[in-house]
N, C-alpha and C positions, 0 to 999 in steps of 0.2 A: 808211284801209281803205276798201275800195269794194267794194259788191255790186250795181253796175249790170247790166242786162241786156246781154249781149254776144253778137255775132253769132259762131257757129261756122262756121269755113271748112273744109269736107270736099272732098278731091279723090277722085273715083271713076275708077277706071282699069279699062276693061274694052271688049273688042272687040265686044260685042253691044250694039247702039243702044238695044235695049228695055230693059236694065238702066240704062243711063246716063238715059234719059227718065223711068223708073220712079223712080229715086233723086231727080231733079229735082223731080218731082211730089210725092213722099212728104215731102220737107224744103224747104218753102217759105220765102221770105224773109217778112220781114226777120230772123227768128231764125236762119236758115242761109243760108250762101253756098255752094253747090254748083258745084264745077268739076269738069268731065268730061275724059277722055283716052281715046283708043282705042288706045293702044299703049303699052309700057313708056317708050320714048324720049320720046314726047310728055308721059308723066306726070312723067318726071323732069326735063324742061323746065319743066313748070308748078310742079312742087315748088319747085325753084330761084328761079323769077320770083314765086311768089304765097305762099310760106310757110304752106302749109295748116296746119290745127290737128290734123288727123286724115286719114288715108288709108284708103280701102276698095279692095282691090287684087285683081284676079282672078289666079289662078295660072296659068292658062293663056293667053298673050298670043301674038299673032302674030310678035313680032320678039325675045321674051326670056321666060324663065319668070318668073312672079311672085316665086319664092323668090330668084331672082338678083336682082331688082329690089327686093326688101326688103332685101337686104343693102347695096344701093347707098344706099337712102333712110336706112338706119341710119348709113351711113358719113357722111352729111350732117348729120343731126340724130338722135340716139338718142332724144331726147325727144319725137318725134312718134309717137303710138300709130298702127299699121299693122294694119288688120283685113284678113285674107286670105279669100278666098271662091273656091269652086270647084264644079263640077258632077261631078267625078269624084275626090272625096276617098277617100282610104285611111288607115288608122290611122298608117301610117308618114310620110305626108304631113303629117297634123296633128302628130305628135311632132316632126318637122323644122323645120315652120313655127314652132311655139311655142319650140323650142329655139333658133331663130334669131332670136328676139326679137319676134316677131308679139305684137300686144296681145290678139287673139283670132281664132277661125276659124269661117267659116260656111259651109254646105253649101247649094249651089242644088238646086232652087228654094226660095226664102224669101219669107215675107210682109213686106213693108217695115216693117209695124207691129210685127212681132216682133223687128226689129233695131234699131227706134229707141231703146230703152233702152240697147243696146250702143254705138250710135253717140254718144248722149248722155254716157255713161260715158267713152268715149274722148275726146270733146271737153272735158270737165270735167277728165280727166286731164292733157291737154295745157296746158289753162289755168293749172292749179296748177303744172306744171313750168316754164312759160315767161313767165307773167305775172309781171313784176318785183314784189317786195315791198321798197320802198325805205325804208331806214332814214334818218334825219336827216341823216346826213353823207354819204350815198351820191349819186352822180350817175348818172343813166339813160345808159349808153354805147351800148346796142343800139338805134339809131333804128328798127328794125323790129319792135321788141318790142310795140308797140301800148300800150295804157292800162296804168299801173301802179297798184299798191296802196302808197299812201304811209302809213307808219306813223307818226303824229304823237304829239307829246307831250313836255313839259318838266318835268312833276312829277317828283319824286323817285323815286316807284315805276317810272315808265316809263323814266327815264334808267337804272335798274338793270336793266331788261328788255333795253335796248340794249347795256348792258355784257355781260349774261349770253350774248347772241347773240354777240358779239365773242369772248367767251372760249371758247365750246364749238363753234362752227359748224365750224373746222378740225380739230377733235378727233374721233376715231373713237368716239364713246362714245355710248350711248342717252340720249335726252332726254325728259324728261317735262314736258308743259305743262299746268299748272293754272289754272283760271279759271271763272267762271261763263259760262252760255250768252249767246253775242253779243260777248264781249270781244275776239275775233279770233284765236281759238288757231291756226286753219288758216293765217292770213297769217304768224303767227310762224313756224309750221313752214317755210313756204315761204321765209322769210327766211333760217332756219338752212341749209336745204338749197342755196339760190343762193349762200350765201356759204362753202360747203363745198367739199372738194376732189372732191366727187362731183357737182358742179353741171352737169356735161356727159353724166351718166348718167341713168338713167330715174328718175322720181318717181311713186310710186304713192301713192294715198290711200284708205283703206277706213274706212267708218263702221260700226264693230263692233256698233252698236245697231239698225242698219237691215237686217241680213241674218240670218236663221234660223241657227241654230247648225250644221246640217248643212252648209248651203250655205256659210256663213262657213269652215268647215273646208276644204271643196273650194276655195273662192275663195283661201285663203292656201296651202294645201299641195298642192292637185291632188288628182286620184282615177285609179284605174284603171278600165278597161273592166268592168261588171258590179258594181263594188263596193256598188253600191246602186240601187234602183228609178230607172230613168231614166238611169243612167249608161252611156250606149250607146257611148261612146268615151273614151279617155283624155284626161284634162284636166290641163294644165300650169298649176299654180298661181303666185300672185304671188311666192313666196319663191324659185321658179326663174326666173321672167321678170325678176325685179327684182335678179338677182345683180349686186352691183357697183354697186348704186343706193341708193335711200332708199325706205323704206316708211313712210308715215304712217298710224298706228292712232288713228283718231278715236273718242271715246267709249269708250276702253279699260276703263272702270269698269264698263261694261256687258257685259263678256265673260263667258261662262258659266264655271263651274269647269273643266269639262273642256277648254275651250279655252285657258283659263288655264295648265292643265298642259301642253299642247302648246306653248304659246308659250314657256313658262318653258325647256323642252328645247332649242328652237331659240337662243334667247338663250344659254344655257350652253354648248351643244356645237356650235353652227353646223350642226347636222344634223336631218333630218326624214325622214318616209316619206310618199307620198302615201296618201289614203285607201284602204284595201284593197290596198295594196302591201307589200312586204317588202324593197325595196331602200332602203337608207339613202342620201340625197342630201344634199349639202352647198352652203350658200349663204352668201355675203358680202353681207349687207344690213344696212345703218344703220336703226336704229328710232328714230322719233320718235313718241311717243304723247302724247294730250291726254284730258282728262276734266274734267267739271264736277262730277263727284261728289266728296265727301269721302273720300279713299281710307282715311285714319286710322279713320273710323268704320266704313268697309267691312272693314277688316282686324279690326276688334274683333269685328263680328258674323260673321265668317268668309265674308263674301260675295266678299273679294278676297284672294288669297294674298299673305302678307308677303314670301315669297321672290321672288315675281315683282315686287312693288312694289320691292324693292331692287335688282333687276336693271334695272328700268325706270328708276329715278331715279338713274342714275350722275350725271345733272346735271338739276336742277329749275329750271323758270321759272314764277313765279307771276304771272299777269297781274292787275292790279288792276280792281276794278269801276269802271265809269264814275263812278257817284256819289262815288268816292273820289279823283277825279283833277280837283279843283276848278279850279286855274289852266289846266287843258288845254281846259275845256269851250268857252269862247269861241272859242279857235284852231280847235277841231274843227268847231264850228257853222259858223263862217265858211267854212271849208274845203269842208264838204259842200254848202254853199249854191252855192258858186262853181262846184265840180265838177259837181253834178247839174244846175244851170241850164244848163250847155253841152250836156250830154248831152239834156236834154229841151227845149233850143231855147227856154227862158224867159228873159225880161229880168230881170235881178237887179242891183240897185245896193248896197243896204245893208240891214241889219237895223234896225229901230227899237229905241231903247234898251229900251222896255218888254217888247218881245218877247224881246230878249236875255236879260233879266232872268227872264222866267218859264221860258226854256229852261234857264238855268243853275240854277234853283233845282229843277226837276223831278227826280225821284228816279231815272229811267232804269233800270227793273227789267230792261229787255231789252239793256241796254248799247248798245256801238256799233250792233249791228244795227238795234236800235230807233230810234236817233238818225237813221240813214241813212232808214229808212221815214218817220220823222215829217218830215223835210226833203223828201223827195220829195213826201209828201202835201201839205205846205205850198205848195211851187212849183206844184203841179197846180191848187191852189186860188186861188192869187194871181192878182190883175188888175192888179197894177202892180209897178213894179221896186222898192219899198220893202216889206219884209215887216213888216206889222203883226199885232198879236195876232189879229185878226178871221180871218186865213188858217190860222190853227193848227189842228190837229186838234181836235175836241170835247173829247177827255180830258185836254187840257192848258190849257183855257180857265178852270180856276178850281176851289176846293174844292168847289162845289156839284155838278160833274160827278164828281169824284173820289168824293164820297160816294155819289152815285148808283151809281157803278160798283161801290163797295163793298157797296152793298145788294144789286145785281144778282149779285154773286159769292155772297153768302150764300143768296140764294134758289136760286141754281144747285146750291150745294152740298146745300142741303136736299132739292131735288128728285132730286139723284143719290143721296143716302143712303136715300131712300124706294124708288127703283128697285131699289137693291142688296138692300134688305130684302125686298122682294116677290120677287125671284128666289131669294133664300135660302128663304124660306117656300114657294116652289114646288119646291124641291128641284133647283134649277138647277145645272149644272156648268159648268166654263170660264167662268166669270163673269167674271173680268178682261178675257179676249179678247172676249167679247160687249160689255162696257161700252166698250172700245177701239175696237171696230169701230163702235158707234154713234156715238160722240163724233167719230171721224175721219170718218165719213160726213157728219156735220154740218159739221165744220170745213171739209173739203175741197170740199163743194158751196157753201158760201158763199163761200169765197176764190176757186174757179174762176168763180162767178158774178160776183164783184167786178171780175175781171181779164178778162170776157169769154172765158173758156177759154184764155187764153194761158198754156201750160205753163211757159215760162221765168219770166213774171212771178209766177204762182202759187208756184212753187219758191222764188223770191227772198223772196216775202212770207211763205212758211210757214218758211223757213230750212232747207230740206232741199234734196238735189241734184234734178235733173230724173230720173234713174233712179229714184231711191228714190219720187219721186212717182208716176212712171208704173206702178211695181210695186204701190204701195199702191191706185192708182185700178183696176188690174185685179182686185186680190184683192177689192176692195169692190164690183166691177161697175159703176163708175162711168166716165163717159167726159167729156173736156172738150169745149167746143163745136168747138174746132179739129179734133177727132177725129170729130165726128158726120158 
């Protein structure tokens, strides 16, 4: 499993040279690779030649309408998200575009900064649909697919995971993936999708914990114009655009009770209404859900519906924690050092025995995601081809550092308790949100400082998507150095 930073290739098709130049400037390398075309015919040619991750397509082109071009792109590859843009949008155009399979729709003129989260979301969607998740017995047959996430493991628990994927992938049933944060639930979801009969259809992923309740409802089911403040036009939700495809609902355990009820209806009856609408719509979507929460405890305390749980876990896959995969650790450590050394252009020959001993004895509370981060930090610190203990991050260098970390954690907890007590004494309200904002402001500021403001690297280190990070920065009034 890999979380390396990847270049997002975006194809922009518009006959306005200012738009093309604007998008080149707004999406600089090496994080983005922006290709441009000034006609539908040229865009189609570049699509076939360069296999972009996403397309930004004008509706009014000199040789063909964007809606017709959208149809051609979807005939070539339905997994590539297409964002439509126009300066002459009507409600009917929006509905036609979204019903035709567009990922999203934007109206000119627009501020490039405002659509960056949308572009990042489209690129992330494309990556999850098209980046291969390779099981041990698989062979990579698509030579144009780029880097793959190889799912490693020989321990009994992982062998059972591989068997489970084989059993359920081709079956049209809901799958529930359980496991701690960082164990690779998204990669397993992609493996199920890519081995399913729906692998040529669209794959959408939504983090239920990262989107406020009202926005999540609109994201899933869409909304009618005027259904709430800011709903200035009809929106088509993911259950409509994903018809025939697969929808991955990550962090399902954090979904609100109201949203759980609405999702249950879709699973039971295969139908829903848009927010503010009364027309019943039907959709054939396969659900793959994942959570790091203990849903049995959540059902006991009534925070998660038991009837929804039984609908979601038509088949359950339990991912083991990394600390429980003893014999897999040396294999995975060696794999990540080799893989990341290539991407970082660092020389790597071997891991010193004492270094491997320290790494295999470490508890790995952050699981695979933490291991990847530790390997990357170690390679960046290394000054030779052999990885010795001196190159490891400080937290892995011995019991003294771990003891200091434990003391620091206790001091931090004590400070936090005192702060909450003060707010209670002052009659404060919305304390949880206040504390979350203060903590996030510190975390995001420090991480952005450490990565020189690189949004892609920061999202990787934080373990959240780029759109989620951008939205949170905007909420907190923070800016990365790359946006300054």
